[in-house]
DRENTORKOL-3810 file (N, C-alpha, C; in nm, 4 decimals):
REM DRENTORKOL-3810
@n.u->-0.7244; n.v->9.5700; n.w->-8.5749; ca.u->-0.6664; ca.v->9.6210; ca.w->-8.7435; c.u->-0.5503; c.v->9.5596; c.w->-8.7609
@n.u->-0.5449; n.v->9.4893; n.w->-8.9218; ca.u->-0.4327; ca.v->9.4392; ca.w->-8.9751; c.u->-0.3035; c.v->9.4906; c.w->-9.0025
@n.u->-0.2317; n.v->9.4821; n.w->-8.9750; ca.u->-0.1057; ca.v->9.5665; ca.w->-9.0529; c.u->-0.0605; c.v->9.5087; c.w->-9.1937
@n.u->-0.0614; n.v->9.6149; n.w->-9.3008; ca.u->-0.0020; ca.v->9.5581; ca.w->-9.4130; c.u->0.1572; c.v->9.5753; c.w->-9.4194
@n.u->0.2278; n.v->9.4665; n.w->-9.4596; ca.u->0.3785; ca.v->9.4798; ca.w->-9.4709; c.u->0.3797; c.v->9.4991; c.w->-9.5983
@n.u->0.4907; n.v->9.6042; n.w->-9.6113; ca.u->0.4825; ca.v->9.6497; ca.w->-9.7572; c.u->0.6477; c.v->9.6517; c.w->-9.8110
@n.u->0.6765; n.v->9.6381; n.w->-9.9283; ca.u->0.8124; ca.v->9.6602; ca.w->-9.9815; c.u->0.9123; c.v->9.5404; c.w->-9.9298
@n.u->0.8713; n.v->9.4386; n.w->-9.9237; ca.u->0.9396; ca.v->9.3281; ca.w->-9.8826; c.u->1.0800; c.v->9.2972; c.w->-9.9697
@n.u->1.1981; n.v->9.2862; n.w->-9.9450; ca.u->1.3252; ca.v->9.2761; ca.w->-10.0350; c.u->1.2943; c.v->9.3760; c.w->-10.1316
@n.u->1.2989; n.v->9.5362; n.w->-10.0555; ca.u->1.2795; ca.v->9.6675; ca.w->-10.1455; c.u->1.4013; c.v->9.6463; c.w->-10.2602
@n.u->1.5323; n.v->9.5983; n.w->-10.2229; ca.u->1.6540; ca.v->9.6179; ca.w->-10.3281; c.u->1.6326; c.v->9.5286; c.w->-10.4662
@n.u->1.5228; n.v->9.4753; n.w->-10.4568; ca.u->1.4889; ca.v->9.3491; ca.w->-10.5740; c.u->1.3816; c.v->9.4127; c.w->-10.6571
@n.u->1.3141; n.v->9.5276; n.w->-10.6143; ca.u->1.1965; ca.v->9.5657; ca.w->-10.6626; c.u->1.2428; c.v->9.6568; c.w->-10.7791
@n.u->1.1328; n.v->9.6299; n.w->-10.8984; ca.u->1.1824; ca.v->9.7445; ca.w->-11.0161; c.u->1.1671; c.v->9.8931; c.w->-10.9658
@n.u->1.2591; n.v->9.9459; n.w->-11.0469; ca.u->1.2711; ca.v->10.1285; ca.w->-11.0665; c.u->1.2372; c.v->10.1604; c.w->-11.1851
@n.u->1.1986; n.v->10.2729; n.w->-11.1552; ca.u->1.1644; ca.v->10.3624; ca.w->-11.2749; c.u->1.2444; c.v->10.4833; c.w->-11.2761
@n.u->1.2613; n.v->10.5551; n.w->-11.4096; ca.u->1.3426; ca.v->10.6974; ca.w->-11.4188; c.u->1.2321; c.v->10.7864; c.w->-11.4393
@n.u->1.2761; n.v->10.9172; n.w->-11.4289; ca.u->1.2146; ca.v->11.0514; ca.w->-11.4407; c.u->1.1194; c.v->11.0393; c.w->-11.5425
@n.u->1.1956; n.v->10.9959; n.w->-11.6804; ca.u->1.1341; ca.v->11.0102; ca.w->-11.8002; c.u->1.0146; c.v->10.9111; c.w->-11.8064
@n.u->1.0324; n.v->10.7420; n.w->-11.7536; ca.u->0.9235; ca.v->10.6724; ca.w->-11.7329; c.u->0.8041; c.v->10.7107; c.w->-11.6612
@n.u->0.8520; n.v->10.7944; n.w->-11.5472; ca.u->0.7370; ca.v->10.8537; ca.w->-11.4746; c.u->0.6546; c.v->10.9451; c.w->-11.5507
@n.u->0.7394; n.v->11.0428; n.w->-11.6024; ca.u->0.6636; ca.v->11.1601; ca.w->-11.6896; c.u->0.5466; c.v->11.0865; c.w->-11.7894
@n.u->0.5750; n.v->10.9552; n.w->-11.8642; ca.u->0.5441; ca.v->10.9025; ca.w->-11.9436; c.u->0.3838; c.v->10.8474; c.w->-11.9070
@n.u->0.4093; n.v->10.7583; n.w->-11.7806; ca.u->0.3007; ca.v->10.7189; ca.w->-11.6835; c.u->0.2021; c.v->10.8178; c.w->-11.6492
@n.u->0.2550; n.v->10.9780; n.w->-11.5951; ca.u->0.1870; ca.v->11.0521; ca.w->-11.5683; c.u->0.1074; c.v->11.1168; c.w->-11.7036
@n.u->0.1362; n.v->11.1308; n.w->-11.8195; ca.u->0.0648; ca.v->11.1263; ca.w->-11.9133; c.u->-0.0428; c.v->11.0691; c.w->-11.9557
@n.u->-0.0176; n.v->10.9124; n.w->-11.9600; ca.u->-0.1064; ca.v->10.8303; ca.w->-11.9581; c.u->-0.2259; c.v->10.8349; c.w->-11.8693
@n.u->-0.1857; n.v->10.8485; n.w->-11.7381; ca.u->-0.2870; ca.v->10.8835; ca.w->-11.6483; c.u->-0.3841; c.v->10.9951; c.w->-11.6769
@n.u->-0.3385; n.v->11.1153; n.w->-11.7151; ca.u->-0.3982; ca.v->11.2260; ca.w->-11.7335; c.u->-0.4544; c.v->11.2109; c.w->-11.8696
@n.u->-0.4291; n.v->11.1327; n.w->-11.9707; ca.u->-0.5074; ca.v->11.0979; ca.w->-12.0732; c.u->-0.6341; c.v->11.0246; c.w->-12.0813
@n.u->-0.6136; n.v->10.9073; n.w->-11.9885; ca.u->-0.7173; ca.v->10.8109; ca.w->-11.9502; c.u->-0.7991; c.v->10.8457; c.w->-11.8397
@n.u->-0.7751; n.v->10.9624; n.w->-11.7587; ca.u->-0.8362; ca.v->11.0068; ca.w->-11.6281; c.u->-0.8458; c.v->11.1371; c.w->-11.6588
@n.u->-0.9452; n.v->11.2135; n.w->-11.7157; ca.u->-0.9145; ca.v->11.3230; ca.w->-11.7779; c.u->-0.9487; c.v->11.4381; c.w->-11.6543
@n.u->-1.0416; n.v->11.3982; n.w->-11.5604; ca.u->-1.0504; ca.v->11.4969; ca.w->-11.4221; c.u->-0.9535; c.v->11.4748; c.w->-11.3423
@n.u->-0.8157; n.v->11.4298; n.w->-11.3435; ca.u->-0.6963; ca.v->11.3707; ca.w->-11.2796; c.u->-0.6133; c.v->11.4951; c.w->-11.2986
@n.u->-0.5698; n.v->11.5453; n.w->-11.1648; ca.u->-0.4563; ca.v->11.6733; ca.w->-11.1462; c.u->-0.3477; c.v->11.5823; c.w->-11.0973
@n.u->-0.2307; n.v->11.6183; n.w->-11.1164; ca.u->-0.0988; ca.v->11.5588; ca.w->-11.1084; c.u->-0.0281; c.v->11.6755; c.w->-11.0488
@n.u->0.0403; n.v->11.6630; n.w->-10.8987; ca.u->0.1054; ca.v->11.7663; ca.w->-10.8437; c.u->0.2314; c.v->11.7074; c.w->-10.8165
@n.u->0.3551; n.v->11.7353; n.w->-10.9124; ca.u->0.4675; ca.v->11.6948; ca.w->-10.9176; c.u->0.5642; c.v->11.7884; c.w->-10.9995
@n.u->0.6675; n.v->11.8217; n.w->-10.9339; ca.u->0.7734; ca.v->11.8800; ca.w->-10.9785; c.u->0.9046; c.v->11.8096; c.w->-11.0112
@n.u->0.9169; n.v->11.7621; n.w->-11.1220; ca.u->1.0546; ca.v->11.6803; ca.w->-11.1464; c.u->1.1598; c.v->11.7680; c.w->-11.1090
@n.u->1.1560; n.v->11.8717; n.w->-11.1773; ca.u->1.2921; ca.v->11.9674; ca.w->-11.1580; c.u->1.2992; c.v->12.0111; c.w->-11.0345
@n.u->1.1980; n.v->12.0177; n.w->-10.9251; ca.u->1.2694; ca.v->12.0511; ca.w->-10.8085; c.u->1.3083; c.v->11.9220; c.w->-10.7071
@n.u->1.3137; n.v->11.7953; n.w->-10.7525; ca.u->1.3481; ca.v->11.6812; ca.w->-10.6976; c.u->1.2687; c.v->11.6043; c.w->-10.5828
@n.u->1.0933; n.v->11.6683; n.w->-10.6192; ca.u->1.0002; ca.v->11.6236; ca.w->-10.5277; c.u->1.0050; c.v->11.4409; c.w->-10.5534
@n.u->0.9916; n.v->11.3917; n.w->-10.4324; ca.u->1.0048; ca.v->11.2463; ca.w->-10.3915; c.u->0.8916; c.v->11.1921; c.w->-10.4322
@n.u->0.7768; n.v->11.2340; n.w->-10.4385; ca.u->0.6373; ca.v->11.1899; ca.w->-10.4709; c.u->0.5501; c.v->11.2660; c.w->-10.5536
@n.u->0.4911; n.v->11.2114; n.w->-10.6643; ca.u->0.4001; ca.v->11.2438; ca.w->-10.7346; c.u->0.2448; c.v->11.2448; c.w->-10.6613
@n.u->0.1687; n.v->11.3368; n.w->-10.6592; ca.u->0.0359; ca.v->11.3177; ca.w->-10.5983; c.u->-0.0600; c.v->11.3312; c.w->-10.7146
@n.u->-0.1752; n.v->11.2692; n.w->-10.7064; ca.u->-0.3032; ca.v->11.2446; ca.w->-10.7955; c.u->-0.4013; c.v->11.2788; c.w->-10.7399
@n.u->-0.4732; n.v->11.3787; n.w->-10.7781; ca.u->-0.5625; ca.v->11.4213; ca.w->-10.7003; c.u->-0.7050; c.v->11.4432; c.w->-10.8174
@n.u->-0.8075; n.v->11.3927; n.w->-10.7471; ca.u->-0.9492; ca.v->11.4305; ca.w->-10.8023; c.u->-1.0485; c.v->11.5027; c.w->-10.7152
@n.u->-1.1152; n.v->11.5801; n.w->-10.7736; ca.u->-1.2272; ca.v->11.6846; ca.w->-10.7140; c.u->-1.1539; c.v->11.7268; c.w->-10.6107
@n.u->-0.9944; n.v->11.7546; n.w->-10.5763; ca.u->-0.9453; ca.v->11.8298; ca.w->-10.4535; c.u->-0.8972; c.v->11.7333; c.w->-10.3558
@n.u->-0.9117; n.v->11.6055; n.w->-10.3989; ca.u->-0.9105; ca.v->11.4846; ca.w->-10.2780; c.u->-0.7476; c.v->11.3995; c.w->-10.3237
@n.u->-0.7004; n.v->11.3902; n.w->-10.2410; ca.u->-0.5615; ca.v->11.2794; ca.w->-10.2789; c.u->-0.6000; c.v->11.1955; c.w->-10.2997
@n.u->-0.6118; n.v->11.1217; n.w->-10.4039; ca.u->-0.6218; ca.v->10.9737; ca.w->-10.4687; c.u->-0.5210; c.v->10.8754; c.w->-10.4516
@n.u->-0.4140; n.v->10.9472; n.w->-10.5101; ca.u->-0.2936; ca.v->10.8203; ca.w->-10.4994; c.u->-0.1544; c.v->10.9238; c.w->-10.4644
@n.u->-0.0642; n.v->10.8441; n.w->-10.4303; ca.u->0.0743; ca.v->10.9095; ca.w->-10.4171; c.u->0.1904; c.v->10.7838; c.w->-10.4735
@n.u->0.2514; n.v->10.8381; n.w->-10.5732; ca.u->0.3554; ca.v->10.7721; ca.w->-10.6409; c.u->0.5066; c.v->10.8108; c.w->-10.6130
@n.u->0.5726; n.v->10.7035; n.w->-10.5825; ca.u->0.7136; ca.v->10.7462; ca.w->-10.5422; c.u->0.7791; c.v->10.7893; c.w->-10.6888
@n.u->0.8571; n.v->10.9096; n.w->-10.6862; ca.u->0.8742; ca.v->10.9765; ca.w->-10.7610; c.u->1.0469; c.v->10.9789; c.w->-10.7727
@n.u->1.0926; n.v->10.9334; n.w->-10.9044; ca.u->1.2531; ca.v->10.9873; ca.w->-10.9016; c.u->1.2934; c.v->11.1412; c.w->-10.9479
@n.u->1.4313; n.v->11.1497; n.w->-10.9473; ca.u->1.4750; ca.v->11.2639; ca.w->-10.9481; c.u->1.5460; c.v->11.2410; c.w->-11.1039
@n.u->1.5740; n.v->11.3453; n.w->-11.1705; ca.u->1.6091; ca.v->11.3132; ca.w->-11.2875; c.u->1.7502; c.v->11.2791; c.w->-11.2913
@n.u->1.8333; n.v->11.2298; n.w->-11.1818; ca.u->1.9428; ca.v->11.1537; ca.w->-11.1823; c.u->1.9349; c.v->11.0520; c.w->-11.1252
@n.u->1.8305; n.v->11.0061; n.w->-11.0547; ca.u->1.8612; ca.v->10.8885; ca.w->-10.9736; c.u->1.6984; c.v->10.8271; c.w->-11.0303
@n.u->1.6970; n.v->10.6912; n.w->-11.0348; ca.u->1.5883; ca.v->10.6017; ca.w->-11.0291; c.u->1.5329; c.v->10.5662; c.w->-10.9078
@n.u->1.3791; n.v->10.5329; n.w->-10.8836; ca.u->1.3313; ca.v->10.5308; ca.w->-10.7848; c.u->1.2465; c.v->10.3922; c.w->-10.8131
@n.u->1.2139; n.v->10.3479; n.w->-10.6681; ca.u->1.1060; ca.v->10.2272; ca.w->-10.6807; c.u->0.9889; c.v->10.2244; c.w->-10.7280
@n.u->0.9175; n.v->10.1488; n.w->-10.8150; ca.u->0.8059; ca.v->10.1656; ca.w->-10.8652; c.u->0.7011; c.v->10.1469; c.w->-10.7986
@n.u->0.6606; n.v->10.2298; n.w->-10.6964; ca.u->0.5634; ca.v->10.2018; ca.w->-10.5849; c.u->0.4738; c.v->10.3431; c.w->-10.5937
@n.u->0.3489; n.v->10.2935; n.w->-10.5218; ca.u->0.2479; ca.v->10.3682; ca.w->-10.4978; c.u->0.1426; c.v->10.3547; c.w->-10.3871
@n.u->0.0695; n.v->10.4345; n.w->-10.3246; ca.u->-0.0234; ca.v->10.4208; ca.w->-10.2605; c.u->-0.1407; c.v->10.4563; c.w->-10.3088
@n.u->-0.2556; n.v->10.4108; n.w->-10.3121; ca.u->-0.3972; ca.v->10.4419; ca.w->-10.3999; c.u->-0.5205; c.v->10.4253; c.w->-10.2597
@n.u->-0.5884; n.v->10.5341; n.w->-10.2499; ca.u->-0.6882; ca.v->10.5641; ca.w->-10.1789; c.u->-0.8068; c.v->10.4937; c.w->-10.2249
@n.u->-0.8520; n.v->10.3851; n.w->-10.1516; ca.u->-0.9663; ca.v->10.3014; ca.w->-10.1945; c.u->-1.1120; c.v->10.3844; c.w->-10.2137
@n.u->-1.1229; n.v->10.4855; n.w->-10.1700; ca.u->-1.2629; ca.v->10.5561; ca.w->-10.1836; c.u->-1.2666; c.v->10.6827; c.w->-10.2928
@n.u->-1.1806; n.v->10.6715; n.w->-10.3725; ca.u->-1.1672; ca.v->10.7773; ca.w->-10.4850; c.u->-1.2338; c.v->10.7403; c.w->-10.6178
@n.u->-1.2715; n.v->10.8002; n.w->-10.6577; ca.u->-1.3911; ca.v->10.7616; ca.w->-10.7790; c.u->-1.2846; c.v->10.7027; c.w->-10.8865
@n.u->-1.1546; n.v->10.7103; n.w->-10.9031; ca.u->-1.0978; ca.v->10.6913; ca.w->-10.9918; c.u->-0.9933; c.v->10.5936; c.w->-10.9545
@n.u->-0.9737; n.v->10.5524; n.w->-10.8603; ca.u->-0.8880; ca.v->10.4495; ca.w->-10.8250; c.u->-0.8835; c.v->10.3168; c.w->-10.8504
@n.u->-0.9703; n.v->10.2655; n.w->-10.9084; ca.u->-0.9257; ca.v->10.1446; ca.w->-11.0145; c.u->-0.8700; c.v->10.1898; c.w->-11.1206
@n.u->-0.9158; n.v->10.2631; n.w->-11.2054; ca.u->-0.8223; ca.v->10.3143; ca.w->-11.2863; c.u->-0.6888; c.v->10.3470; c.w->-11.2576
@n.u->-0.6560; n.v->10.4255; n.w->-11.1648; ca.u->-0.5199; ca.v->10.4293; ca.w->-11.1167; c.u->-0.4363; c.v->10.3212; c.w->-11.0946
@n.u->-0.5037; n.v->10.2178; n.w->-11.0370; ca.u->-0.4322; ca.v->10.1038; ca.w->-10.9696; c.u->-0.4048; c.v->10.0061; c.w->-11.1135
@n.u->-0.5071; n.v->10.0349; n.w->-11.1734; ca.u->-0.4839; ca.v->9.9384; ca.w->-11.3329; c.u->-0.3796; c.v->10.0065; c.w->-11.3938
@n.u->-0.3478; n.v->10.1142; n.w->-11.4020; ca.u->-0.2410; ca.v->10.1834; ca.w->-11.4933; c.u->-0.1028; c.v->10.1802; c.w->-11.4316
@n.u->-0.0988; n.v->10.2204; n.w->-11.2900; ca.u->0.0250; ca.v->10.1636; ca.w->-11.2111; c.u->0.0845; c.v->10.0329; c.w->-11.2195
@n.u->-0.0450; n.v->9.9297; n.w->-11.2072; ca.u->-0.0295; ca.v->9.7818; ca.w->-11.1979; c.u->0.0497; c.v->9.7445; c.w->-11.3267
@n.u->-0.0169; n.v->9.7813; n.w->-11.4398; ca.u->0.0574; ca.v->9.7781; ca.w->-11.6059; c.u->0.1759; c.v->9.8182; c.w->-11.5937
@n.u->0.2077; n.v->9.9266; n.w->-11.5055; ca.u->0.3338; ca.v->9.9908; ca.w->-11.5220; c.u->0.4605; c.v->9.9205; c.w->-11.4431
@n.u->0.4225; n.v->9.8148; n.w->-11.3750; ca.u->0.4962; ca.v->9.7221; ca.w->-11.3021; c.u->0.5213; c.v->9.7774; c.w->-11.1530
@n.u->0.4045; n.v->9.8941; n.w->-11.1095; ca.u->0.4311; ca.v->9.9264; ca.w->-10.9987; c.u->0.3745; c.v->9.8533; c.w->-10.9055
@n.u->0.4275; n.v->9.8693; n.w->-10.7597; ca.u->0.3488; ca.v->9.7663; ca.w->-10.6583; c.u->0.2760; c.v->9.8785; c.w->-10.5654
@n.u->0.1356; n.v->9.8575; n.w->-10.5668; ca.u->0.0302; ca.v->9.9086; ca.w->-10.5519; c.u->-0.0099; c.v->9.8819; c.w->-10.4186
@n.u->-0.0294; n.v->9.9800; n.w->-10.3145; ca.u->-0.0604; ca.v->9.9414; ca.w->-10.1912; c.u->-0.1895; c.v->10.0226; c.w->-10.1589
@n.u->-0.3019; n.v->9.9488; n.w->-10.1148; ca.u->-0.4518; ca.v->10.0176; ca.w->-10.1034; c.u->-0.4443; c.v->10.1060; c.w->-9.9757
@n.u->-0.4793; n.v->10.1950; n.w->-9.9611; ca.u->-0.5059; ca.v->10.2406; ca.w->-9.8095; c.u->-0.6434; c.v->10.3074; c.w->-9.8053
@n.u->-0.7252; n.v->10.2991; n.w->-9.6988; ca.u->-0.8483; ca.v->10.3694; ca.w->-9.6790; c.u->-0.8151; c.v->10.5203; c.w->-9.5994
@n.u->-0.7339; n.v->10.5561; n.w->-9.6169; ca.u->-0.6664; ca.v->10.7265; ca.w->-9.5464; c.u->-0.5330; c.v->10.7011; c.w->-9.5546
@n.u->-0.5011; n.v->10.8306; n.w->-9.5968; ca.u->-0.3268; ca.v->10.8385; ca.w->-9.5400; c.u->-0.2891; c.v->10.8461; c.w->-9.4664
@n.u->-0.3757; n.v->10.8961; n.w->-9.3437; ca.u->-0.3202; ca.v->10.9008; ca.w->-9.2194; c.u->-0.3660; c.v->10.8050; c.w->-9.1188
@n.u->-0.3964; n.v->10.6693; n.w->-9.1571; ca.u->-0.4449; ca.v->10.5442; ca.w->-9.0892; c.u->-0.3152; c.v->10.4677; c.w->-9.0913
@n.u->-0.2890; n.v->10.4492; n.w->-8.9217; ca.u->-0.1435; ca.v->10.3692; ca.w->-8.8965; c.u->-0.1544; c.v->10.2224; c.w->-8.9113
@n.u->-0.1653; n.v->10.1523; n.w->-8.9990; ca.u->-0.1808; ca.v->10.0176; ca.w->-9.0454; c.u->-0.0853; c.v->9.9534; c.w->-9.1176
@n.u->0.0266; n.v->10.0045; n.w->-9.1376; ca.u->0.1331; ca.v->9.9972; ca.w->-9.2277; c.u->0.2849; c.v->9.9164; c.w->-9.1631
@n.u->0.3389; n.v->9.8543; n.w->-9.2068; ca.u->0.4580; ca.v->9.8232; ca.w->-9.1582; c.u->0.5850; c.v->9.7401; c.w->-9.2345
@n.u->0.6962; n.v->9.7991; n.w->-9.2103; ca.u->0.7822; ca.v->9.7625; ca.w->-9.3163; c.u->0.9330; c.v->9.7450; c.w->-9.2152
@n.u->0.9918; n.v->9.6644; n.w->-9.2830; ca.u->1.1041; ca.v->9.6157; ca.w->-9.2067; c.u->1.2518; c.v->9.7124; c.w->-9.2451
@n.u->1.3072; n.v->9.7170; n.w->-9.1164; ca.u->1.3952; ca.v->9.8378; ca.w->-9.1219; c.u->1.4997; c.v->9.8383; c.w->-9.2331
@n.u->1.5260; n.v->9.7331; n.w->-9.2735; ca.u->1.6296; ca.v->9.7048; ca.w->-9.4206; c.u->1.5668; c.v->9.7677; c.w->-9.5166
@n.u->1.4061; n.v->9.7262; n.w->-9.5603; ca.u->1.3511; ca.v->9.7440; ca.w->-9.6610; c.u->1.3587; c.v->9.9014; c.w->-9.6511
@n.u->1.2958; n.v->9.9512; n.w->-9.5293; ca.u->1.2738; ca.v->10.1224; ca.w->-9.5208; c.u->1.4270; c.v->10.2173; c.w->-9.5746
@n.u->1.5260; n.v->10.1180; n.w->-9.5078; ca.u->1.6565; ca.v->10.2127; ca.w->-9.5503; c.u->1.6824; c.v->10.2334; c.w->-9.6778
@n.u->1.6500; n.v->10.1057; n.w->-9.7594; ca.u->1.6673; ca.v->10.0957; ca.w->-9.9084; c.u->1.5515; c.v->10.1873; c.w->-9.9688
@n.u->1.4178; n.v->10.2220; n.w->-9.9041; ca.u->1.3119; ca.v->10.2769; ca.w->-9.9878; c.u->1.3584; c.v->10.4538; c.w->-9.9645
@n.u->1.3929; n.v->10.4532; n.w->-9.8565; ca.u->1.4219; ca.v->10.6141; ca.w->-9.8566; c.u->1.5877; c.v->10.6314; c.w->-9.8858
@n.u->1.6671; n.v->10.5273; n.w->-9.9600; ca.u->1.7983; ca.v->10.5646; ca.w->-9.9812; c.u->1.8933; c.v->10.6309; c.w->-9.8510
@n.u->1.8878; n.v->10.5960; n.w->-9.7255; ca.u->1.9434; ca.v->10.6514; ca.w->-9.6399; c.u->1.9031; c.v->10.5918; c.w->-9.5091
@n.u->1.9655; n.v->10.6603; n.w->-9.3935; ca.u->1.9321; ca.v->10.6158; ca.w->-9.2745; c.u->1.8099; c.v->10.5961; c.w->-9.2343
@n.u->1.7792; n.v->10.5192; n.w->-9.1451; ca.u->1.6610; ca.v->10.4962; ca.w->-9.0754; c.u->1.6322; c.v->10.6004; c.w->-8.9913
@n.u->1.4766; n.v->10.6689; n.w->-8.9961; ca.u->1.4804; ca.v->10.7704; ca.w->-8.8699; c.u->1.4754; c.v->10.7068; c.w->-8.7435
@n.u->1.4943; n.v->10.8034; n.w->-8.6488; ca.u->1.4854; ca.v->10.7298; ca.w->-8.5501; c.u->1.3224; c.v->10.7096; c.w->-8.5062
@n.u->1.3300; n.v->10.6128; n.w->-8.4138; ca.u->1.1931; ca.v->10.5382; ca.w->-8.3411; c.u->1.1038; c.v->10.6714; c.w->-8.3327
@n.u->1.1242; n.v->10.7829; n.w->-8.2503; ca.u->1.0511; ca.v->10.8772; ca.w->-8.2046; c.u->0.9864; c.v->10.9410; c.w->-8.3442
@n.u->1.0679; n.v->10.9480; n.w->-8.4681; ca.u->0.9860; ca.v->11.0129; ca.w->-8.5501; c.u->0.9267; c.v->10.9411; c.w->-8.6728
@n.u->0.9468; n.v->10.7990; n.w->-8.6622; ca.u->0.8809; ca.v->10.7000; ca.w->-8.7398; c.u->0.8986; c.v->10.5725; c.w->-8.6876
@n.u->0.8120; n.v->10.5169; n.w->-8.6664; ca.u->0.7907; ca.v->10.3839; ca.w->-8.6316; c.u->0.7500; c.v->10.2658; c.w->-8.7694
@n.u->0.8802; n.v->10.1866; n.w->-8.7987; ca.u->0.8336; ca.v->10.1149; ca.w->-8.9132; c.u->0.7542; c.v->9.9820; c.w->-8.8679
@n.u->0.7082; n.v->9.9786; n.w->-8.7383; ca.u->0.5928; ca.v->9.9023; ca.w->-8.7328; c.u->0.4760; c.v->9.9075; c.w->-8.7043
@n.u->0.4471; n.v->10.0405; n.w->-8.7184; ca.u->0.3153; ca.v->10.0654; ca.w->-8.7311; c.u->0.3168; c.v->10.2252; c.w->-8.7718
@n.u->0.2883; n.v->10.2376; n.w->-8.9059; ca.u->0.2947; ca.v->10.3955; ca.w->-8.9528; c.u->0.1837; c.v->10.3954; c.w->-9.0644
@n.u->0.1339; n.v->10.5282; n.w->-9.0707; ca.u->0.0467; ca.v->10.5692; ca.w->-9.2216; c.u->0.1364; c.v->10.5844; c.w->-9.3333
@n.u->0.0390; n.v->10.6135; n.w->-9.4280; ca.u->0.1228; ca.v->10.6201; ca.w->-9.5715; c.u->0.1851; c.v->10.7468; c.w->-9.5497
@n.u->0.0932; n.v->10.8541; n.w->-9.4847; ca.u->0.1392; ca.v->10.9994; ca.w->-9.5121; c.u->0.2716; c.v->10.9854; c.w->-9.4402
@n.u->0.3006; n.v->10.9117; n.w->-9.3326; ca.u->0.4064; ca.v->10.9202; ca.w->-9.2321; c.u->0.5105; c.v->10.8595; c.w->-9.3312
@n.u->0.5120; n.v->10.7690; n.w->-9.4028; ca.u->0.6206; ca.v->10.7473; ca.w->-9.5112; c.u->0.6513; c.v->10.8242; c.w->-9.6336
@n.u->0.5834; n.v->10.8963; n.w->-9.6749; ca.u->0.5622; ca.v->10.9891; ca.w->-9.7537; c.u->0.6485; c.v->11.1102; c.w->-9.7170
@n.u->0.6124; n.v->11.1387; n.w->-9.5895; ca.u->0.6948; ca.v->11.2721; ca.w->-9.5072; c.u->0.8280; c.v->11.2572; c.w->-9.5179
@n.u->0.8702; n.v->11.1133; n.w->-9.4292; ca.u->0.9845; ca.v->11.0881; ca.w->-9.4175; c.u->1.0812; c.v->11.0344; c.w->-9.5367
@n.u->1.0249; n.v->11.0301; n.w->-9.6635; ca.u->1.0930; ca.v->11.0005; ca.w->-9.7653; c.u->1.1069; c.v->11.1282; c.w->-9.8666
@n.u->1.0382; n.v->11.2165; n.w->-9.8298; ca.u->1.0437; ca.v->11.3168; ca.w->-9.9440; c.u->1.1760; c.v->11.3840; c.w->-9.9524
END
């Protein structure tokens, strides 16, 4: 299994505001009518989850109303709308990482880039291994 390195030089990646992501969510829902978005910007949720047929198809790194966040998303390959989601996200300038499963541990990230991504201290190794983790793990530690 090959590891996918993500977010190299994270501090140089483009960021978006809550208003920009709200507009993107409107575009996604307009272009993909069966898509359901779970995200509460007022609650400060760190990820917007895109569901189709009850399945998680994508997770978008979400900003708060007071802080911008990296334009980044995970998209699950086998979702029926994944190509449309990826096209819209890519057009918005987001870094898109394709995953087969949100629980498959095949991702890696440099410790410095992880700290930038989560905007804080890197979790202890027994909590999060930056050399081998799943998309769901990164979502958990950065929520």
